[in-house]
N, C-alpha and C positions, 0 to 999 in steps of 0.2 A: 292549693291545687298544684301550682307550678313546682313548689318545693317537694311535694310527694312524688311528682313525676320524675324529678331529677334523682331522688333517692332510689326510685325503682329502676333507674336506667333508661327511662323513656324520655323523649324530647318534650319539653313543656310546649303547650299549645300556643300558637301564635295568636296574638290579638290582631285581627285583620284590619287592614287599611281599606276603607271604602270611599270611592269617588263616584259621583254622578258624571257620566260621560255624555256631553252635549255639544252642540255647535249652534251658532246664531243663524239657524235656518230651520226649515220644516223637515221633520222626519229623521234627519241625520243618518243613522245606520239602517233605517227601516223605510226605504222610499215608498211612497204611496200611502203610508199609514196616516198622513195628515188628513185623509178623507174620512177616517173613522170618527163616528160621532163623539167618542170620548177623548179624542186627541185635541190638544190645544197648542201643539207646536207651531201652528201657523200664526200664532200671536207673538212670534219672536221679535217683531218690531216694537212691541210695547214694553216699556221699562217695568210696568207693574207685573207683567208675566214673569220676568226674571226675579223680581223682588219676592214674589209669592213662592217661586220655586226655591230660592235661597232659604227662605224662612222654613219651608217644609223640610228641607235637607238638614238644617240646623236642629230642628226639633227632634229629628231622628238620630242626630249626632254623627252624620257623615263627616269624614275628614275634610273633603273638599268637593268642589265642582271643577271638573276639568273641561275646558272649552277648546275644542278642536278648531281648526281654521284651514282654509285654502285660499289661494290668490288667483285662481283661474277655474274654468269649468271643466267638467269631465267630457272630453270631446274625442275619445278614441273609438268608442262603439259607433258603428256605422260611419266611421271617419273616412279620411282624416279631417280634423278640425270641425267635426259636426256636433254642435251643442244641442241640437233639437231634442233628443231623448231626455237629456238632463233637464233642460228648461221646461219641457212639457210636464215631466213627472215631479219636479221640484227635488231632484236628486242633488242635494247640497247646492241648490241654486233657487232663489237668490240667497246670499250669505253676507252677514254683517261682520264688522271688525270686533274682536272679542274684548280688548282691553277697555273699551269705552264704557261698558255696562258694569264693570266690576265695582267701582266706587259706590254706585247706587245700591248694589246688593250688600256691600260691606256696611253701609250706613244702616241697613235694616237688620243686621246680624251682629254678633259679637265674637264668634269663634270659628264659624265656617270659613275655609280658605278657598282660594281661587287660582287655578292654573290656566294661563293663557298661552296659546300657541303663536309664536312669531318666528318666521323664517329668517335665517341669517343671510341667505344668499342675496336678498334683494333690499336690504336696509342697512344704512350706515350705523356702526356700533355707537357712535356718540349720541345719535338721535334716539336709538332704542334704549340706551342706558338712562337717558333723561326720562323717557316715558315710564320705564319700569320702576325707577326710583320714586317718581311722582306717585305712582299707584301704590307702591310699598308704604310710602308716608300716609297716603289717604286711607289705607286699609289697616293701619297699625301693624304692618308687617305680615299681612295675610295673603301675599301674592307669590305665585310661582311662575317660572318661565319654562314652557315646553319648547326646547331647542330643536328646530327642524331645518333641514336643508332644502326642502321642497321635493315634489315628485311629479308635478304636472308641467309639461312643456307649455301648456296654455298660459300658466302663470309667468313663465319666462318671457313669452311673447308680449304679455301685457306690460312688462317692466323693462323693455328695451333690448331684449335678447332674441335671437332666432330660436334658441332652444336652451335647455338647462346646461350648465357646465357638466362635464363628465362626473360620474358618481364619486370617485375617489378625490377629484379636485374639489367637489363640494365639501367634503370633509376636511380637506386641507384649508379651505376658506374658513370653515367652522372652527378649526383649531386655532387659527390666528385670531379670529373674531372673539372667541371666548377669552383668550388671553388679554385682548384689549379691554373687554368688559371687566375682567378682574382688576385690571389696572385702574379703570375709572371708578368702579364700585369700592375697591378695597385700599388702593394705594395713593390716590390723589388727594385725599383728605385724611388728616390724623383724626383719630377717634374723638379727641377733645378740641377740634378746631373751632367749633362754634362756642364762644365764651359769653356772649350777651352782656358785656361789661358796660353798663349804662353810664357809670361815672367817667370812664375814659372814652366812651363813644366807640367802642370796638365790638362789632357784631361777630365777626369772624377774625381770628388771628391770622394774618397773611403768612406768617412763618410756618403755619401748620397746613398750608395748602400748596401743592406742587404740581407742576406740569408733568405728564407722563412721557411726553415726547416719543410716542411709538412711531416707528418707521419700519414697515414690513413689506412683504411682497404684494399684499392686497390692500392694506390700509395705512394711512398716515394720519395719526391723531395726536396732536400736541397736548390737548387737555388744558387745564384740569377738568374733571367732571363738573358740570354746572349745578348739580344738586348736592346738598350736604348729605352725609351718610344717613341712610334710612334705617328703620329698625332692624332689618336683616342684612343691610348692606347689599349682599348678593341674594336675590330672590331664590327660593327653593328651586333647584335645577331638575327639570324633568326632561326625559328624552325617550325616543323610540327609534330603534335601528338595530338590526341583527345581521347586517353585512359585516364583513371583516373589518372594514374601516369604521363602521358604526359601532361595533363591539369595542374597539380600542378607544374610541371617543367616549362612549358611555362608561366604560370601566374607569376612566380617569376623572370624568367630570360629573356624571349624572348621580343624583341622589334617589330619584325614582325613575324606573324604566318601564314603559308600557309594552306589553307583549300580546300578540294575537295568535290564535290558533284554535282549531276545533276540538283538540284534545290535549291533555297535559304532555303526552309523549312528543307532540310537535315542538314544544318549547323548552322541555327539560334540559336538553343538551346545551342550548344557547344560554340558559340561566346559569348552569354550572360553569360554563366557559367564561362568562363575564365576571362571575364572582371570583374565579381564579385570577383573571386578568386584573381585577381591582386590587387583589393582594400584591400583584407584581408592581403596582404603583404605590405601594405602601399603605393601602387602605385596609380596613377590616372588611372581609367578604360580605358581612351582613350590614354594613353601612349603606349598601346599595339595596333598595327595596324594589321588588318586581310586582307589577300589577297587571293581571290578565283581564282582557276584555270579556265580558259575560253579559248576555241578555237573558234575564230570568223571566219566565212566564209562570206566575204563581197562582195557585188556587187552593182553597181549603181542602179539596179532595183532588185526587189525580184526574178524575173525570171533569171536574170544574176547570182545572188547568188546561187540559187538552181541548175542551170546548172553547176556552178563551183563545188558545192558539189558532184553532180553526176559524174562529170569528175574525181574528186579526189578519190571517194570511189571505183572506179573500180580498182585502184592500191592498195587499202588496203589489207594487208595480214592477213587473218583470223587466220591462224596458229600462226603467230607472235603475234597477239592481244591476243589469248588465252594463249600463253606462258607468256606474260606480266601479264595477269590476274592471272595466277597461282602463279607467284612470288609475286604479290601485296597482294593476299588473302590467299595463301597456298592451294587453291582449284584446283584440277585437273579435268577439265571438260571433259577430254578424256574418262572417264568411262561412260559417257552418250551417248546415240544414237544421230545421227545427227539431227533427227526430234523429239527427245523427248522433251515434254513440261516441262520446268524447274520449272514451278510453283508448280508441284506436286511431286518433288523429295524429298527424306528424309532429305536432308541437310537443316537445318534452315538458315544457312548463305546464301546459294544460293537463297532460297525462299525469304528471306528478301531483298537481293540485287535486285532480279527481281521485287519485288513489288515496291521498290523505283524507279527503272527505269520506270516501268509502269505508275506511277503517274507523273513522270517528262516528259515522252514521250508517251502520250496517242495515241492510233490508231494502235499500233502494236498488231495484234491478238494473236500471239504465240511467246513466248520467248524460242528459242531453242539455242543450242550451236552455230549454225551459226549466229543467230540473235545477240547474245551477242558479238561474234567476230566482226561482221560488225559494231555494235554499238561502240565498243571500238577502231576500226581501225583508227578513226580520233578523236583525243583529249583525248583518254584514259579514265580515271575515272573522268575527269572534264566535265564541260558542254560544248556542242558545239552549238553555236547559228548561224543561217543562215539568212541573210537578208541584207537590205540596211543599210547604216550608221545610219539612224534614228531608224531602228528596233533594231540594236545591241546596240545603246546608250540607247534605252528604256529598254532593258534587263539589261544593267549595272545599270541603275537607280533602277530597280526593286530589284536587289540583294542588293543594298545599303539600300533601303527602308525596305525590308522584312528580311534581315539577318544582317544588320548593318556592312557590309564589308567596308573596307577603300580603296580598290583598287583591282587590278587583276594581276595575273600571266598569261601572254598570251602565250599559247601553239600554236605551228604552225602545219598546215597541210603540207604546203610546205615552204621551207626556201630558200631565204628570202621573198618569195611572200606574205605570211601571214602578215609579219611585214611591208612590203611596203604598203599593203592595209590598215593596221591600221594607218600608218603614213599619207597616202595621203587621205584616205576616212573617217576613224572613228575619228581620233583626231580633225580635223576641226569641226566635229559635236559636240564632247565633249566640245570643247572650246566655241562654239556658245551657249551651254547650261550653261556655267560657271562651268564645271566639270573638267577642266584640265588647268594647268598653260600655259602661253605663253612662259615662259623661266624658267630655274632653279632659285629657290629662292636665291641660293648662287652660282653663276657661278664660277666654279673652286673650289668649296667647297668640304668638306668631305661627305661621304655617310650619316653620321648622320645629318649633317647640312641640306642637301637637303631632307632627309627623314622626319625630323620634321619641316622643313621650318624655321629654326632659325639660323641665322648667329652667329657663335661663339659657337654653340652647338656640338662641335666635340667629346666631352667626354660624357659618359653615363649621363642620367638625374639624378638630385640629389636624386630623389625618388627610383632610381634603386639600387639593392643590391650591384652591383659592385662599386658604388660610395663610399661605406663605407670602401672599401679597399684602396682607393687612398692615397698615401703618397704625400702630397702637399708640395709645396715650403715653406721653412722656418721652417718646423717642424723637430726638432732634432730627431735623431734615437731613443734615449732613451725615448722620449715622444710619439713616434708613436706606436699605437696598432691597429692591424687588428682585425676585428670581429671574434668571435668564429665560427668555422665551424660546 
C-alpha cells in the first residue's frame, strides 16, 4: 500500500502512535466522572487496577501509557490559594507519584511502554537519573521521561519556593539539567564497563567509569552515575511546551511532543515550526513525533455515541473543570457572573480562548462560565470527538492531514471504558484503513525500538544531541571527550 502511494505521488499513510493518557488520580481530564457507575478511576490506589489497565492496553497493542503528574493542587479558581473546589471534586486531587507503579505494570506485560512525568525544577538530576535508570533496568528498557518545568505555583510553595521561577528561567534550568542527565546516562560509564570477570574478581572495570565533574549555574554534579548503563541509557524523551523557549528545548531534545487543542488548526503552525527548528539542530524533522490529546466517545451508531456522551456529561463537575482551567491557564473565572458572555470581557487570554473554542465547536450561542466548565468537563483542553468508529477514525485522519500529527494521547471519560471502546471499536477500524499496526514492531522491545519501529534502536538516534555524549565500547578514557555544554 505504501509503495503504491509513493508511486502515485501521494504521501504514504502514517502508522499512528497511540498512548493512553492517565494520571494516578480519579478522573484526570474529566473531573466528576469518577461518580459514573462504569468508572473505576477511583481505584487508582490499587496496584491491581494499574496492572489490569496495562494488560488491556497491551492486548490492544497501544504503544504506551503516558502518566501525567502534578506536585501541587489547582488553587487559582476562587483563589488565591483556594484548594476547596479541586479537593471536593477530585480534580487531579489526590494524586500519587507515577514512577512507583511502572515496574508492577511492566512485570505483567512484555511490550507496552510507560512514560512518567517528572519536573526538573524541583529535583536534583543525580537523584532523578538514578530513579529513571533503575526503572529502565526493571522494565527492560520500556520507560520514557516526560520532561516538564512545572506550571503550578502551589507546587513551588510545597517545595521551598514562594513561586515558580520565571518561565524562560525554568527552561534555562531545564537546558542545564538535561545536559547533566546526558552526562550521567551516556558519558560516565563506557558501554562495556561491566565485565563480570569472576576469575579476576572484577565486576566493573574502574578505568571505564569516569566522573562527569559538571559545574554550572544551577547544578554541581561530580558523578559518576551510580547506576550502570540501562537498556536505553537515556529513556525515551517526551515533552510538552509550545512557548518560544519550550519550542527551542523540544526541537533539540524531545523525541515525542504532546500537543493540545480543540482543532488541528490550533496546533498545525507550532508543529511545522518545531519540525523546522529540529532541522536547524541537525535532526531529521520527522525524528520528532507529535501526539495530540483526544478524548473519543465511541458508539456503534452515531445515536449510541451521542447518548453515551449525554450520559457522561451529567456527571461532569463544573467547579472541578473550572479549577483545572484555573491551574492550566492562571485565569480565575469565578470573578465573572454565571451568565456573563465571556466574548466581551477585558481579558485578552479569555477572549482568545473562547474564540478558538467557537471555531472548533460552532453552534454554541453564548460562552459563559458554565459553558466553559461543561465543555472542559470531558477531555479537558484536548479535543473530544463523538461518533462511530468510522467518524472518530475520520477525525484522526483529519488531524494527521491538517496538522501533521503522528499519533494521539487518548484521554478517557470513564476508565477503563473509554480504552475498551478504543480497543474493541476504534482500533479495528484504524487497522482496516492501514493506520495502526497489527502487533508491536519489536515484541518485547524497548520503548524507543517500538516508538521508531526499528529493532536495535534502543539508544537515542545518531542525530540526537544525547548521542554525542555516549562513551562507546573500546574508547579509552583519555581519548573520550564529551561535547561542550
